[in-house]
N, C-alpha and C positions, 0 to 999 in steps of 0.2 A: 713542696717541690714543684718546679715548673718545667715544662717540656722545653727542650732546646729550640724547637720549632715554633713555639707559641709564647713569645716573650711578652711581658707586660711593660709598656713604656715606662722607663725611668725606675723600675724596681731594681734595687741593689741588694744582694746579687741578682744577676739577670735571670731575665728570662733568657740545635738542632741538629786451574789444573784438574786433577782428578780427586776423588774422595780420599780424605786422609784421616781416618778415625784416630790413629795414634796421635796425630798433631792436635786434634781437638781434645783428646783426653789429656794431653799435656797442658793445654790452655785451661781446661776445667780444673785439673789438679793444682795448678799454680793459683787459680782463683780461690780454691778452698784453703790452701796454705796461707794466702794473703788475708783471707777472712779471719782465720783463726789467730794469726799473728797480730793483726790490727786490733781485734777484739781483746786479746790478752794484754796488749800494750795499753789500750784505753783503760782497762780495769786496773792495771798495776800502777798507772800513773795519773790517778785522779787529780792529784795536786799539781801535776806538771803543766806549765803554761801552754806547751805545744798541744797537749791533749784537750785543753779547755778553751783555748782561744777561738774566736769565731771564724777567723781566716788563717790560712797557713802562714802568711807573712806578717800577721799581727797588725799593730797600729803604726808601723813604720816610725818608731821612735816618737810617737805622739802626733805625727804630721796628719794622719787621717782624721783624728779627732779635731785638730785645729782647722783643717779644711772644711770639715762637716759643719762646724760652728759658723764658718765664714760663708757657707752655702755651696760647697763643692763636695760631692760624694763620688767615690770611684769604686767600681766593682770589676773584678777580674775572675773569670771562670774558664775552666778547661774540661771538656768532655771527650771521652774516647770510647768508641764502640768496636768490639771484636765480634764478627759474625762468621759462622761456618755454615755453608749450605751443605748439609750432610746427606741430603737425598733429593732427587728430582731437580726441577728448575732447568735453567739453561747451562749451568756449569757448577759442579760440586767443588767448591773452592772456599778458602778462608779470606775474609776481608777485614781491613781496619779502616775506620773513618774517624777523624778527629776534628774538633772545633775549639777555637780559642775566642773568647768574647771579652772585650774591654768596653765598659760603659761608664760614662761620666754624666752625672745629673747636676745641673746648675740651678740653684735657687736665686733667681735674679732679683727678688725682693731684698734678700740679704746682701747680695753682691752689688747691685746697682740702684736699689730703691724702687724698682719697678713693681708695683703691687700685684700680688697673686699671679706672678709670671715665672715660668721655669723653662729651661732648655735641656735637651737630652741629645747625646751623641753616642752611638754604638758602632764600634768597629769589630769586624770578625776576620778570622783567618781559618780557612778550611783546608784539609789535606787528607790523603788516603784515597781509598776506593769505595765505590757505592755497592753494598751487598745486593741491591736491586738488580744489578747486572748479572749476578749469579743466580738469583731467584727467577729472573726473567719476568718480573711482575710490574704492574702499574703501581701497586702499593709500594711505598718506600719502607723497607724493614727498619732502616735507621733514619729517624726524622732529622738528623743533623748532617747526614752525608751530602757532599757537594763536590764539585770539581776543585782541585787545588787552586786557591786564590786568596787574596785579601781585599777587603773593601769596607767602605763605610755603609753599614746596613740602614741605619736611621740617623737623622739629624733634623730635629724639629724644635719649634718654639710653641709653647702653650700658655694661654692666659685664661683665668677664671673671671666670670662676670656674675651679676645677680646673686651676690653672697655665696658664690661657689656652685650654684645650681647649673650654670652654663659654662662649659669649657670649650674653647676654640683652639685648634691645633693646626699648624701649617708647616710644611717642609717635606723632607724625605721620610717616608712613613710606610710601615708594613701593616696591612689591614688585619693580618692574623694575630696581631697583638691585642685587638679589642673586638673584632667581629668573628662570629662563629667560634668563640672560645668556650671550652667546657672544662671547668676547673677540676672536676672529678676525673677527667680523662688525661690529666697532665702526666700521670705516671707511665703511660704507655709509650713505647719507643717507635711503633709503627706510625708513619706520617698520616695514615688514614684516620687516626683518632684526633688529629689536629683539625685543620681545615678539611671539610668533607670533599671527597674526590669529585663530586658533582660541580664544585666551585674551583678546586685547586687545579683541575685539568682543563680549565677554560682559558680563553684569550690567546693572543698571538705569541705571548711569551710568559704566560702565567698571570694570575690576578694580583700582583703586588704583594706577594707573601714571601717569606724566607725561601730561598736565599736572594731574591731579587725584589727590591722595593721600588716605590714610585714617588714622585713629587705630587703632593695633593693637600687638601684641607679636610679636617674633620670637626664636626660640631657635636657635642654631647650634652643633652639636657636631662637633669634629674630633678623633677618637681618635688620629690621626697626621697627618703632612703630606700624605698622599696622599688620604685619605678625608674626606668631610664629610656631615653630615645637618642639614637645616634645616627649620623648621616655623614658620608664621606664622598668626595669627588676627587678622582685621581687621573693621572695620565693613563690612557687606555692600553698602552703597551709598556710592560715593565722592562726597564733597562734597554739594552740594545740586543735584539735576538742574534745579531751577527757577531757580537763580542761579549761572551759570557764572563770574561775575566775582569776583575777590578770593579770600581764604581762607575757605572755607565748611566748617564742621564741624557736621554735623547728625546727631544720634543719635536714631533713632526705634525704637520697639519692633518695628515691622514691617520694619525694614531687614534683619534676619537677620545672618549672618556670612559672610565669605569666609575659607576655610581653604585653605592651600597647604602642600605638602610637597615637598621635593626631596632626592635623595641622589645623590652624585657621587664620581667618582674623578679625580684629577689628578696627572700626573707633570710636574715642572718641567723646564726646559731643562737644568739642572745634572745631571739624571739621564739624559740622552739627549735625544731629540726630545720636544718638548712634546706631551702627549696629555691630553685631558679628555673624560669621558663622564658624562652625568647623565640621570636620569629624574625626572619630577615629576608631581604630580597636584593638582587643585584642585576645590573644591566650594563652592557657595552654599547657604545654608539657607533663604532667603526664597522666596516663591511667585512663579512666572513664568507668563505667559500662553502657552499652547501655540500654535504657529504654524498648525497645520492643524486647521480646524474638523471636527467629526465628520461633517458633511454640507455640501454647498454651501449657502451662505446662513445656516448656523447660527453661533452664537457660539462662539468657541474656548474650551476649558476651561482650567483652571489646573493647574499641576504644582508640587508642593512640592520646591524645590531643583533644582539642575542641576550637572553635573560634567564633567570631562574630564581628559586626561593628555597629556604630551608627553615626548619623548626627544631628546637632542642628542648630537652627537659632533663634536669639533674637534681639530685638531692639525697638526703639521708633516708635510708630504709630501716636501719636499726641502730640503736645506741646502747652500748653496754651499760648496765645499771650503775649510776653514780659517776659516769664518765662523760666528758664533753667532746672528746675526739674519737675514742675507740668505737669502732662499729662498722657497719656496712653502708656503703653509698652506691648509687647507680646513676647511669645516664643513658639517654636515648636521643638519637639525632637522625633526621631524614632530610632529603633534599631532592629537588628535581631541576634538571637543566633542559634547555631547548635542544631537542634531538635532531633538528634539521642541520645544525652545524657542529654539535658537540658529540663526540663518540660515546661518552658516558651520559646516559639519559636520566639515571636516578641513582640514589645512594642511600644506604641505611647503615647505621652503626650503633652499637650498644655495648655496655660494659658494667661490671661490678668491681668494686674496690673495697677491700677490708683493711682498716687501719688498726694496728695493734692486735693482730690475731694471736700472737704467742706471748706468754708471760715475760715480763721485763723487756719487751720490745714494743713499747707503746707507739713509736713513730713509724715502724715498718709498714710498708704498703704491699698488699697482695692484690694483683689485678688480673681479671679475665675479661677479654673483649673480643667482639666480632665486628668486622668491617666488611661491607659488601658493596661493590661497584657494579652496576648493571648497564650493559650496552644498550644504546638506543636502537629503535627499529631501523632507522635510516642507515646507521652505521653497519648493522648486521646485513641489511639488504645490499649495501654497496660492497661489502666484503664478499658476499656470495656472488654478486655479479662479476667481481674481479677474480673469482676462482680461489679465494682464500677465506673460507667461512670461519666464523669465530663462535665461541661458546657464549652463553647468555650473560655470565657474570664471573668476576673474580672475587673470591672471598678469602679474607685473612683472619685467622684466629690467633690471638696472642695471650700467653700466660707469662706474667712477670712478677718479680719480687724485688722491691727496693729497700735497701738497708742503709741508714745513716750510721756510720761507724765512729766518726768524729764530727765535730761541728763543721769542719771544712772538707770532709771526705766521705763519699758514699759509694756503694757498689750496688749493681742491679743485675740480676740473673733473668734471662729471657729465652722463651721458646716461641716460635711462630710457625704456623702451618698455613700455606697459601695454596688454595685450590684453583685450578685453571689459570696459571700465571699468564697475564696478558690476554686471557681468554683464547689462547692459541691451543688448538687441539693437539698439536705436536709436542707440547711441553707437559711433562708429568708434574703432578702436585709437588710443591717444594716444602721441605722441612728445614728450618734454620734454628740454630742454637747460638745465643749471644750473651755478651757480658758488657756492661757499661760501667765506667768509673767517672766520678765527678770530683774535681778539685776546685775549691774557692781560695784564691790567693789574697 
């Protein structure tokens, strides 16, 4: 399973009022009935093609298979999130957020005879409302929530060199597809478990991650199966900050650049227990306004560029005897940003995920994660000078359970507790209950 907010380029299917207890009870009750009904149908119809096919719409009369042989693969996914802010936050209300993704992967060697070359196009449509508005949080409870719009999220060309050890990509690209990616954390619905908030909350319009990507180039070198080194250079301002709707590519001389690098080590399950470690660094070259003025009432100065770094570790912690997938995995991620211009000065996230905890449910995932964003000293001092002091950190705790009920349909139950939303002392801690469904067409 992949998070909607952390897509892997070219993978098909893809890779984001007042309190109403009765209304949430109705939603939860419907979910339970849907779970029971879907499980019963799946059990009763083992031989039915609808219950066993990989996608809801099947092979399109053989067209999908023909196109795949020719070098064209199409993936269509729909996600929907229902979240109720049942206590605290900014507003106790129920929210729905939806995402539709259409990805097309082109094997240009098969299509045009271009050796080791592929292209990928990903279009998205987002709709609904963001539950972060109700929670009042910096963390995004739903990592797929966005304003209602449609756009081309990615469109790039990639070619391999040196017998596949070097891959160079160029075009419209989201860095969250390959940088700061934690496979173990993919089950979590809160955006803090995707790109760390020390990086995701930087830049003049974000760092070229979902839902706004950038033109750029990426080179990835793998001297062997265990090690990799990757480097990307992109437009320093994602999209157009003044126009959030649609696909916006605006290249200005004062945008500067966003530069990222990551190096990592990975050991696959075939070599023992899965283990991966990586370190990364990023930097912007454009000018940023400093958060803390030199004196109360003075105008903040400017700083040329900003930077930060992160490190992550994930892997298997326990494998059930005789099993290759069932067991406990974990991850840990930390990061630091330049406190002079970035409100969030540091970040830490960690989680545990158990695969196949219950009998006859070998693919189910149970996850518990903690994500914490810490305000930088300059931001706290600036807020105090402005008469609006803030707390030190916002912390999100998520408990989630993902269930694949059919090859093309899954449900996920979710609960999140967010303390110090937006680090605003006026906001009470927020409790959210959520449900996600996923359909592969």
